[in-house]
Each structure stands twice: as C-alpha cells, then as structure tokens.
C-alpha positions as CSV (number, residue, x, y, z in Angstrom):
1,X,20.0,6.9,-38.8
2,X,16.9,7.1,-36.8
3,X,18.7,6.5,-33.6
4,X,20.5,9.8,-34.3
5,X,17.3,11.7,-35.0
6,X,15.8,10.5,-31.7
7,X,18.9,11.3,-29.8
8,X,18.8,14.6,-31.1
9,X,15.2,15.0,-29.8
10,X,16.2,13.8,-26.4
11,X,19.0,16.4,-26.3
12,X,16.4,18.9,-27.0
13,X,14.7,17.8,-23.9
14,X,18.0,18.1,-21.9
15,X,18.5,21.7,-23.2
16,X,15.0,22.2,-21.5
17,X,16.0,20.8,-18.2
18,X,19.2,23.0,-18.5
19,X,17.0,26.1,-18.9
20,X,15.2,25.0,-15.7
21,X,18.5,24.6,-13.9
22,X,18.0,20.8,-13.8
23,X,20.6,18.3,-14.5
24,X,20.4,18.4,-18.3
25,X,19.1,14.9,-19.2
26,X,16.4,14.1,-21.7
27,X,14.7,11.1,-22.8
28,X,12.4,9.5,-25.2
29,X,10.3,6.2,-25.6
30,X,9.7,5.2,-29.0
31,X,7.4,2.4,-30.0
32,X,8.6,-0.6,-32.2
33,X,6.7,1.5,-35.0
34,X,8.8,4.4,-34.7
35,X,6.4,6.7,-32.9
36,X,7.3,8.8,-30.3
37,X,5.1,7.9,-27.1
38,X,6.8,10.4,-24.6
39,X,9.6,13.0,-24.4
40,X,10.7,14.1,-20.9
41,X,13.7,15.7,-19.1
42,X,14.8,15.8,-15.5
43,X,12.6,17.3,-12.8
44,X,14.1,16.4,-9.6
45,X,14.6,20.0,-8.3
46,X,11.5,21.5,-9.6
47,X,9.3,18.8,-8.3
48,X,11.4,18.0,-5.2
49,X,11.4,14.2,-6.6
50,X,14.1,11.8,-6.3
51,X,12.7,9.8,-8.8
52,X,12.3,12.7,-11.2
53,X,14.8,11.2,-13.7
54,X,13.8,11.7,-17.3
55,X,13.7,8.0,-18.2
56,X,11.3,7.3,-15.3
57,X,9.1,10.2,-16.3
58,X,9.3,9.1,-20.0
59,X,8.4,5.6,-19.1
60,X,5.4,6.6,-16.9
61,X,4.0,8.8,-19.7
62,X,4.6,6.2,-22.4
63,X,2.6,3.8,-20.3
64,X,-0.2,6.2,-19.9
65,X,-0.2,6.9,-23.5
66,X,-0.3,3.1,-24.6
67,X,-2.6,2.1,-21.6
68,X,-0.2,-0.7,-20.7
69,X,2.7,-0.9,-18.4
70,X,4.3,-3.4,-21.0
71,X,6.1,-1.1,-23.4
72,X,7.1,-4.2,-25.4
73,X,9.1,-3.4,-28.6
74,X,9.8,0.1,-27.3
75,X,13.3,1.8,-27.1
76,X,14.3,4.3,-24.7
77,X,16.8,7.0,-25.7
78,X,18.5,9.0,-23.0
79,X,21.3,11.4,-23.2
80,X,23.0,10.0,-20.2
81,X,23.7,6.3,-19.1
82,X,20.9,5.5,-16.7
83,X,21.3,4.8,-13.2
84,X,20.6,1.6,-11.5
85,X,16.8,2.7,-10.7
86,X,16.2,3.9,-14.3
87,X,17.8,0.6,-15.7
88,X,15.5,-1.6,-13.4
89,X,12.5,0.4,-14.4
90,X,13.5,-0.2,-18.2
91,X,13.3,-3.9,-17.4
92,X,10.0,-3.5,-15.5
93,X,8.6,-1.9,-18.6
94,X,9.5,-4.7,-20.9
95,X,11.4,-2.3,-23.3
96,X,13.3,-4.0,-26.3
97,X,16.3,-1.5,-26.3
98,X,18.0,1.4,-24.6
99,X,20.1,3.8,-26.5
100,X,22.1,6.2,-24.4
101,X,24.5,9.0,-25.2
102,X,27.2,10.1,-22.7
103,X,28.7,7.4,-20.6
104,X,28.5,8.1,-16.4
105,X,31.4,6.6,-14.7
106,X,30.1,7.9,-11.2
107,X,26.5,7.0,-11.4
108,X,25.8,5.0,-14.4
109,X,24.5,1.4,-13.8
110,X,26.3,-0.1,-16.4
111,X,29.6,1.4,-15.8
112,X,29.2,0.5,-12.1
113,X,28.5,-3.2,-13.0
114,X,24.6,-3.5,-12.7
115,X,23.9,-5.4,-15.9
116,X,20.2,-5.7,-15.1
117,X,19.6,-5.7,-18.8
118,X,21.2,-9.1,-19.7
119,X,20.8,-10.6,-16.1
120,X,19.5,-14.2,-16.7
121,X,18.1,-14.4,-13.2
122,X,15.5,-11.7,-14.2
123,X,12.3,-12.5,-16.5
124,X,13.2,-9.8,-19.2
125,X,16.3,-8.7,-21.1
126,X,16.9,-5.9,-23.4
127,X,19.5,-4.7,-25.9
128,X,21.8,-1.5,-24.9
129,X,23.8,0.7,-27.2
130,X,25.9,3.4,-25.6
131,X,27.7,6.3,-26.8
132,X,25.5,7.7,-29.6
133,X,26.3,11.5,-30.0
134,X,28.4,11.1,-26.9
135,X,30.1,14.4,-27.3
136,X,27.1,16.4,-27.7
137,X,25.3,14.7,-24.7
138,X,28.6,15.2,-22.6
139,X,28.8,18.9,-23.7
140,X,25.7,20.0,-22.2
141,X,26.4,18.2,-18.9
142,X,29.9,19.6,-18.6
143,X,28.7,23.0,-19.2
144,X,25.9,22.7,-16.8
145,X,28.4,21.3,-13.9
146,X,31.1,23.8,-14.7
147,X,28.5,26.7,-14.4
148,X,27.2,25.2,-11.1
149,X,30.7,24.9,-9.7
150,X,31.2,28.6,-10.6
151,X,27.9,29.7,-9.1
152,X,28.6,28.1,-5.8
153,X,32.3,29.3,-5.2
C-alpha cells in the first residue's frame, strides 16, 4: 500500500515536469523508516543538463538531506524505468530498492539488458520492482509525446 502512495507522489512530480514542458518523469527517495528524503522531476530542458534526470536529482537531494552519500535502506520510486546512468547512480548511492512505474523499451536499462542492480561483479546489489501504476505512469508520457509530435508537425 505504501508503494502505491509513494508512486502517486512521484506522479505528482511528473505532472510538474509536464507543466514545464519536460519529459514527465518524477522520482522520490524514501528512507527505510518511510520518510520522504526528496522528490524531484526531470529538468534537462530548463537546466540544459543531460544529467537532469529526476532520479539523479532526487538521489543528490536525499544525500544532502542525510548528509551522507550512502542512502542505505532507502527506496527510489520513479515513474519510468531508469536509464543506465540512473540505475548505476542508485548502486553508487547504495539504495536498497527501486520501484518504477512504466517500462521503457527504448531507453530503460533493465529492458536493454543492463542489470547493474544484481551484477555480482559490483559491490552493491538492490531489489527492483517494475510496473507499479504502469498505466498511469505511461499515460502521462504518451500524452506528452503525442502533444510534442503534434506541435512539431
């Protein structure tokens, strides 16, 4: 039940990104105790930052909040399957779990075979759950990209 509630909060962040004409992805970092450490949305366009992914921004903010780069026991909630960069950052941050909404067959690390989260050659592994509120998470992305295609016709 908490997973659904946290994913709905991540969706609220995606809505903010949508209003700013950013790819509508939202992310939260939640501590092991259930405290929201950060909530962010994509800012690649507004900040001219290729690393302005919601997950990266949320991890950075959570680390600042905790005054520690190790976010042990934390869960990242994100509305879209993370790319390879974001999945690797989660490993670096030592998160315990990733929960994502929509699958991303073109850019999602897991779908492309980058299983950084359970690679035994690395010193940290974490759990992954995908497809939570998948329809809602996919719907906002589909609407955004449909509107973008129509705008640039």
